[in-house]
C-alpha positions as CSV (number, residue, x, y, z in Angstrom):
1,M,84.8,-52.2,-46.6
2,L,84.7,-52.4,-42.8
3,E,87.5,-49.9,-42.5
4,A,85.4,-47.5,-44.7
5,I,82.4,-47.9,-42.5
6,V,84.4,-47.3,-39.4
7,A,85.9,-44.2,-40.9
8,L,82.5,-43.0,-41.9
9,L,81.1,-43.6,-38.4
10,G,84.1,-41.8,-37.0
11,I,83.5,-38.8,-39.2
12,M,79.8,-38.8,-38.3
13,G,80.6,-39.0,-34.6
14,L,83.1,-36.2,-35.0
15,G,80.5,-34.1,-36.8
16,T,77.9,-34.8,-34.1
17,G,80.3,-33.9,-31.4
18,A,81.2,-30.7,-33.2
19,G,77.5,-29.8,-33.5
20,V,76.9,-30.4,-29.8
21,F,80.0,-28.3,-29.0
22,V,78.7,-25.5,-31.2
23,I,75.2,-25.6,-29.7
24,R,76.5,-25.6,-26.2
25,N,79.3,-23.0,-26.5
26,L,78.6,-20.9,-29.6
27,Y,74.8,-20.6,-29.8
28,Y,73.3,-17.8,-27.7
29,I,69.6,-16.9,-27.0
30,C,68.8,-13.4,-26.0
31,Q,66.0,-13.0,-23.3
32,P,63.4,-10.2,-23.7
33,N,64.8,-8.2,-20.7
34,E,68.5,-8.2,-21.8
35,V,70.7,-7.5,-24.8
36,L,73.6,-9.7,-26.2
37,I,76.8,-8.0,-27.1
38,F,79.2,-9.9,-29.3
39,A,82.6,-8.0,-28.9
40,G,85.3,-8.5,-31.5
41,S,83.7,-7.8,-34.8
42,S,83.8,-4.3,-36.3
43,R,80.8,-2.6,-37.8
44,Q,79.7,1.0,-38.7
45,L,76.8,2.7,-36.9
46,A,74.1,4.8,-38.5
47,D,75.8,8.0,-37.4
48,G,79.0,7.0,-39.2
49,R,80.9,5.8,-36.1
50,R,82.5,2.4,-36.1
51,V,82.3,0.1,-33.0
52,G,84.0,-3.2,-32.3
53,Y,80.8,-5.1,-31.4
54,R,77.5,-6.2,-32.6
55,L,74.1,-6.2,-30.7
56,V,71.4,-8.9,-30.5
57,K,68.1,-8.0,-28.8
58,G,65.1,-10.3,-28.6
59,G,66.5,-13.2,-30.7
60,S,69.5,-15.6,-30.9
61,S,72.9,-15.7,-32.6
62,V,76.0,-17.8,-32.9
63,R,79.3,-16.5,-31.6
64,V,82.2,-16.7,-34.0
65,P,84.8,-18.8,-32.1
66,L,88.1,-17.2,-31.3
67,L,87.0,-13.9,-32.9
68,E,84.1,-12.8,-30.7
69,R,83.2,-12.8,-27.0
70,A,79.6,-12.8,-25.9
71,L,78.4,-10.4,-23.1
72,R,75.0,-9.9,-21.5
73,M,73.6,-6.6,-20.3
74,D,70.5,-6.6,-18.0
75,L,67.7,-4.2,-19.0
76,T,65.4,-4.7,-16.0
77,N,64.2,-1.8,-13.9
78,M,66.2,-0.4,-10.9
79,I,64.7,1.3,-8.0
80,I,66.7,4.1,-6.5
81,E,65.9,5.9,-3.2
82,L,66.8,9.5,-3.2
83,K,67.6,11.4,0.0
84,V,69.0,14.9,-0.2
85,A,69.8,16.9,2.9
86,N,70.8,20.5,3.3
87,A,70.0,21.2,-0.3
88,Y,69.7,25.0,-0.4
89,S,66.7,26.4,-2.3
90,K,66.4,29.7,-3.9
91,G,66.5,32.1,-1.0
92,G,69.0,30.2,1.1
93,I,66.6,27.8,2.9
94,P,68.1,24.3,3.4
95,L,65.6,21.6,2.4
96,K,65.4,17.8,2.8
97,V,63.9,15.9,-0.1
98,D,63.0,12.2,-0.2
99,G,62.0,10.5,-3.4
100,V,62.0,7.3,-5.4
101,A,63.2,7.0,-9.0
102,N,62.9,4.1,-11.4
103,I,65.7,3.8,-14.0
104,K,67.0,1.2,-16.4
105,I,69.7,0.8,-19.0
106,A,68.5,2.1,-22.4
107,G,67.6,-0.7,-24.8
108,E,67.2,1.4,-27.9
109,E,69.8,3.0,-30.2
110,P,71.7,5.3,-30.0
111,V,71.6,5.6,-26.2
112,I,72.4,1.9,-25.7
113,H,75.8,2.5,-27.2
114,N,76.5,5.0,-24.4
115,A,75.5,2.3,-21.9
116,I,77.8,-0.2,-23.5
117,E,80.7,2.1,-23.5
118,R,80.2,3.3,-19.9
119,L,78.4,0.6,-18.0
120,L,79.4,-2.7,-19.7
121,G,81.2,-4.9,-17.1
122,K,79.9,-2.9,-14.1
123,S,77.8,-4.5,-11.4
124,R,74.2,-3.6,-10.8
125,Q,75.1,-1.9,-7.5
126,E,77.7,0.2,-9.2
127,I,75.2,1.3,-11.8
128,E,72.6,2.2,-9.2
129,Q,75.1,4.2,-7.2
130,M,76.2,6.1,-10.3
131,A,72.5,6.8,-11.2
132,K,71.8,7.9,-7.6
133,E,74.7,10.3,-7.4
134,T,73.7,11.8,-10.8
135,L,70.0,12.2,-9.7
136,E,71.0,13.8,-6.4
137,G,73.2,16.2,-8.2
138,N,70.4,17.1,-10.5
139,L,68.0,17.4,-7.6
140,R,70.3,19.9,-5.8
141,G,70.6,21.9,-9.0
142,V,66.8,22.0,-9.5
143,L,66.2,23.0,-5.8
144,A,68.6,25.9,-6.2
145,S,66.5,27.4,-8.9
146,L,63.2,27.1,-7.0
147,T,61.8,28.7,-3.8
148,P,60.6,26.5,-1.0
149,E,57.1,27.6,-1.7
150,Q,57.4,26.5,-5.3
151,V,58.9,23.2,-4.3
152,N,56.2,22.5,-1.6
153,E,53.2,23.8,-3.6
154,D,53.7,22.0,-6.9
155,K,55.6,18.7,-6.4
156,I,54.5,17.5,-9.8
157,A,56.1,20.5,-11.5
158,F,59.2,20.0,-9.3
159,A,59.4,16.4,-10.4
160,K,59.0,17.3,-14.1
161,S,61.8,19.9,-13.8
162,L,64.0,17.3,-12.2
163,L,63.2,14.8,-15.0
164,D,64.1,17.5,-17.6
165,E,67.3,18.3,-15.8
166,A,68.4,14.7,-15.3
167,E,67.4,13.3,-18.7
168,D,70.4,14.6,-20.6
169,D,72.9,13.4,-17.9
170,L,71.3,10.0,-17.7
171,E,71.2,9.7,-21.4
172,K,74.9,10.3,-21.6
173,L,75.4,7.4,-19.2
174,G,73.1,5.2,-21.2
175,L,70.3,5.2,-18.6
176,V,66.6,6.0,-18.9
177,L,64.5,7.6,-16.1
178,D,61.1,6.0,-16.2
179,T,59.4,7.6,-13.2
180,L,60.3,10.0,-10.4
181,Q,58.2,10.5,-7.3
182,I,58.9,13.2,-4.6
183,Q,57.7,11.6,-1.3
184,N,58.6,14.3,1.2
185,I,60.0,17.8,1.5
186,S,61.0,19.2,4.8
187,D,63.5,21.7,6.4
188,D,65.2,22.0,9.8
189,V,64.4,25.6,10.4
190,R,60.6,24.9,10.0
191,Y,60.2,27.4,7.3
192,L,57.8,25.1,5.4
193,D,55.8,24.6,8.6
194,S,55.4,28.4,9.0
195,I,54.5,28.6,5.3
196,G,52.1,25.7,5.8
197,R,50.5,27.4,8.8
198,K,50.1,30.6,6.9
199,Q,48.8,28.8,3.9
200,Q,46.5,26.7,6.2
201,A,45.2,29.9,7.8
202,D,44.7,31.4,4.3
203,L,43.1,28.3,3.1
204,L,40.9,28.2,6.2
205,R,40.0,31.8,5.7
206,D,39.3,31.2,2.0
207,A,37.4,28.1,2.9
208,R,35.2,29.9,5.4
209,I,34.6,32.8,3.0
210,A,33.8,30.3,0.2
211,E,31.6,28.4,2.6
212,A,29.8,31.5,3.6
213,K,29.4,32.5,0.0
214,A,28.3,29.0,-0.9
215,Q,25.8,29.0,2.0
216,S,24.4,32.4,1.0
217,E,24.3,31.4,-2.7
218,S,22.7,28.1,-1.6
219,A,20.2,29.9,0.6
220,V,19.4,32.3,-2.3
221,Q,19.2,29.4,-4.7
222,T,17.1,27.4,-2.3
223,A,14.7,30.3,-1.9
224,E,14.6,30.8,-5.6
225,N,14.1,27.0,-6.1
226,Q,11.4,27.0,-3.4
227,K,9.7,30.0,-5.1
228,I,9.8,28.3,-8.4
229,T,8.6,25.1,-6.8
230,E,5.7,26.9,-5.0
231,L,4.8,28.7,-8.2
232,S,4.9,25.5,-10.1
233,R,2.8,23.8,-7.4
234,L,0.3,26.6,-7.5
235,D,0.1,26.5,-11.2
236,R,-0.3,22.7,-11.0
237,D,-3.0,23.0,-8.3
238,M,-4.8,25.7,-10.3
239,G,-4.6,23.5,-13.4
240,I,-5.9,20.5,-11.4
241,A,-8.7,22.6,-9.9
242,R,-9.6,24.1,-13.2
243,A,-9.6,20.6,-14.8
244,E,-11.6,19.2,-11.9
245,A,-14.1,22.1,-12.2
246,E,-14.5,21.5,-15.9
247,R,-14.8,17.8,-15.3
248,R,-17.5,18.4,-12.7
249,I,-19.4,20.8,-15.0
250,K,-19.2,18.3,-17.8
251,D,-20.3,15.5,-15.5
252,A,-23.2,17.7,-14.1
253,T,-24.2,18.7,-17.6
254,T,-24.1,15.1,-18.8
255,M,-25.9,13.9,-15.7
256,R,-28.5,16.6,-16.1
257,N,-29.1,15.6,-19.7
258,A,-29.2,12.0,-18.7
259,V,-31.7,12.7,-15.9
260,I,-33.8,14.8,-18.2
261,A,-33.7,12.2,-20.9
262,E,-34.5,9.5,-18.4
263,A,-37.3,11.5,-16.9
264,E,-38.7,12.3,-20.3
265,A,-38.4,8.6,-21.2
266,E,-40.2,7.6,-18.0
267,I,-42.9,10.2,-18.5
268,A,-43.4,9.2,-22.1
269,S,-43.4,5.6,-21.1
270,E,-45.9,6.3,-18.3
271,L,-48.0,8.4,-20.6
272,A,-48.0,5.7,-23.3
273,R,-48.9,3.2,-20.6
274,I,-51.7,5.4,-19.2
275,Q,-53.0,6.1,-22.7
276,A,-52.9,2.4,-23.5
277,D,-54.5,1.6,-20.1
278,V,-57.4,4.2,-20.6
279,P,-59.6,1.9,-22.8
280,V,-58.9,-1.0,-20.4
281,Q,-59.9,1.1,-17.4
282,Q,-63.0,2.3,-19.2
283,E,-64.0,-1.3,-19.9
284,R,-63.1,-2.2,-16.4
285,I,-65.3,0.6,-15.1
286,K,-68.1,-0.7,-17.2
287,Q,-67.5,-4.2,-15.9
288,V,-67.4,-2.9,-12.4
289,E,-70.6,-1.0,-12.9
290,Q,-72.3,-4.1,-14.3
291,Q,-70.9,-6.2,-11.5
292,L,-72.0,-3.6,-9.0
293,Q,-75.4,-3.6,-10.6
294,A,-75.6,-7.3,-10.4
295,D,-73.9,-7.9,-7.0
296,V,-74.9,-4.9,-5.0
297,I,-77.7,-2.8,-6.5
298,A,-79.9,-5.6,-7.6
299,P,-79.5,-7.6,-4.3
300,A,-79.9,-4.4,-2.4
301,E,-83.1,-3.5,-4.2
302,A,-84.4,-7.1,-3.7
303,D,-83.4,-6.9,0.0
304,C,-85.1,-3.5,0.2
305,K,-88.3,-4.8,-1.3
306,Q,-88.1,-7.9,0.9
307,A,-87.4,-5.7,4.0
308,I,-90.3,-3.5,3.1
309,A,-92.6,-6.5,2.7
310,R,-91.3,-8.0,6.0
311,A,-91.8,-4.7,7.7
312,Q,-95.2,-4.4,6.4
313,G,-95.9,-8.0,7.5
314,N,-94.4,-7.2,10.9
315,A,-96.4,-4.0,11.2
316,A,-99.6,-5.9,10.3
317,R,-98.8,-8.5,12.9
318,I,-97.9,-5.9,15.5
319,T,-101.0,-4.1,14.7
320,E,-103.1,-7.2,15.0
321,D,-101.3,-8.1,18.2
322,G,-101.9,-4.7,19.6
323,K,-105.5,-4.9,18.7
324,A,-105.7,-8.4,20.3
325,R,-104.0,-7.1,23.4
326,A,-106.1,-4.1,23.6
327,E,-109.2,-6.2,23.3
328,G,-107.9,-8.7,25.9
329,T,-107.1,-5.8,28.2
330,M,-110.6,-4.5,27.8
331,R,-112.0,-7.9,28.6
332,L,-109.7,-8.2,31.5
333,A,-110.8,-4.9,32.9
334,E,-114.4,-5.9,32.4
335,S,-113.7,-9.3,34.2
336,W,-111.9,-7.4,36.9
337,H,-114.8,-5.1,37.4
338,T,-117.3,-8.0,37.5
339,A,-115.2,-9.9,40.1
340,G,-115.3,-7.1,42.5
341,T,-113.1,-7.2,45.6
342,N,-111.8,-10.7,44.9
343,A,-110.5,-9.8,41.5
344,R,-107.1,-8.9,42.7
345,D,-106.7,-12.1,44.7
346,I,-107.9,-14.2,41.8
347,F,-105.5,-12.4,39.4
348,L,-102.6,-13.1,41.8
349,L,-103.5,-16.6,42.3
350,Q,-103.6,-17.1,38.5
351,R,-100.2,-15.7,38.3
352,L,-98.8,-17.8,41.2
353,E,-100.2,-21.0,40.0
354,P,-97.3,-21.8,37.6
355,L,-94.8,-20.7,40.2
356,L,-96.4,-23.1,42.8
357,K,-96.4,-25.9,40.3
358,T,-92.6,-25.4,39.8
359,L,-92.0,-25.2,43.5
360,T,-94.0,-28.2,44.4
361,S,-93.0,-30.4,41.5
362,A,-89.9,-31.5,43.4
363,V,-91.8,-32.3,46.6
364,P,-93.4,-35.8,46.8
365,D,-97.2,-36.0,47.5
366,V,-97.7,-35.7,51.3
367,E,-100.8,-35.3,53.4
368,V,-100.7,-32.0,55.3
369,Q,-102.8,-31.8,58.4
370,N,-101.1,-28.8,60.1
371,V,-99.0,-26.0,58.7
372,T,-96.2,-24.7,61.0
373,I,-94.2,-21.5,60.2
374,I,-90.5,-22.1,60.9
375,D,-87.4,-20.0,60.6
376,A,-86.5,-19.9,56.9
377,S,-82.9,-18.6,57.4
378,Q,-81.6,-22.2,57.0
379,G,-83.5,-25.1,55.5
380,N,-84.5,-27.0,52.3
381,T,-87.1,-26.3,49.6
382,A,-90.1,-26.8,51.9
383,T,-88.9,-24.4,54.4
384,K,-88.1,-21.9,51.6
385,A,-91.7,-22.3,50.2
386,A,-93.2,-21.7,53.7
387,A,-91.0,-18.6,54.1
388,F,-92.0,-17.3,50.7
389,I,-95.8,-17.7,51.6
390,E,-95.2,-15.8,54.8
391,Q,-93.3,-13.1,53.1
392,L,-96.0,-12.8,50.5
393,R,-98.6,-12.3,53.2
394,Q,-96.5,-9.7,55.0
395,T,-95.8,-7.6,51.9
396,T,-99.1,-7.9,49.9
397,G,-101.6,-8.7,52.6
398,I,-102.7,-11.9,50.8
399,D,-102.9,-15.0,52.9
400,L,-102.2,-17.7,50.5
401,T,-103.3,-20.5,52.8
402,E,-106.6,-18.9,53.5
403,A,-107.2,-18.3,49.7
404,V,-106.5,-21.9,48.9
405,Q,-108.9,-23.0,51.6
406,Q,-111.6,-20.7,50.2
407,L,-111.0,-22.0,46.7
408,T,-111.5,-25.5,47.9
409,H,-114.9,-24.7,49.4
410,S,-116.4,-22.4,46.9
411,R,-115.0,-21.6,43.4
412,P,-115.6,-18.2,42.1
413,N,-116.9,-17.3,38.6
414,Q,-114.6,-18.3,35.8
415,L,-112.5,-15.4,34.4
416,P,-111.9,-15.3,30.7
417,E,-108.6,-16.6,29.3
418,Q,-105.7,-14.1,29.5
419,R,-103.2,-13.8,26.7
420,D,-99.7,-13.7,28.1
421,E,-97.4,-11.3,26.5
């Protein structure tokens, strides 16, 4: 039993070792940028040819031990710098051309079979050199069919012609030209420079002519646009003015109607108010007339009657007073006539009596033996009285002192009582 188990374990170990060996040495994985070639097995292609290998691209496969050998071919891009000198163009002008090409080994059938037959086992540098020499030969062939002007003026067409020329040759080698860029084209005899100067002069001339035409056309178009703009602006202004005038007319009409309606309403309101106020004013007139009758006319009539009565009374009194004065004057004249020469003195004494009483009321009772006349320019009441008596005598001729003495000795006939005014 133990020997059987050991034998089984040995067989399992041998199988595991064989599996590891197969995985490590016989199982191949193909990367996306490469192609696996298993040489040794024979197969027939689609075109009827038979080849001694099989291809694996983008997958994995197991190599048949002892019968197949696995090879890898890189499909990544290769950059090739092209530099061609003294390449004669059409017309015998030597040119220098610099460019850059991107090529790679074809990964699709049937071109890949050309690459396997011609490039398998070669290094990357050898493949680049082979592609470079092929492209330079094609470049010289294309330059020989073109003039320098054609090469210089249309580099894109030149590159396209080169692509078309080199495509067949590269395809035979199993290569594919992805892109081709012409970087520089020059010549040692400066033919392109002269062409460039001429072309530059022509371009400058054409540019100036085009600029002049463009300026003239622009000026004409500007004037036309300005004319259109001005006409549009005038039309707009006229439309605005017309609309503004219509609006003002409508506003004036509306305002006129409103003012007329407002005035008519005010007049109608005032007329209604006046018509309604007429009876009130009539009653007020009646009331004012009655009040005027009561407050002014009746009192005025009463005052008039009272004034008439008062005037009549005053007239009667004045009449009576006049009659009494006239009668008194008659009696005074009669008394004056009866008194004779002393009538005037007596009359003056009667008039002076109240004045003397006033003057002497402030003087205490004194006994006068002698009367002495003194200067009355300065003094008291007594001196002023003495001065007054002297002045009376000088102006009227009446000696008041002598008259008083005569009255004390003999009193004249009594005069009737006089009524003072």
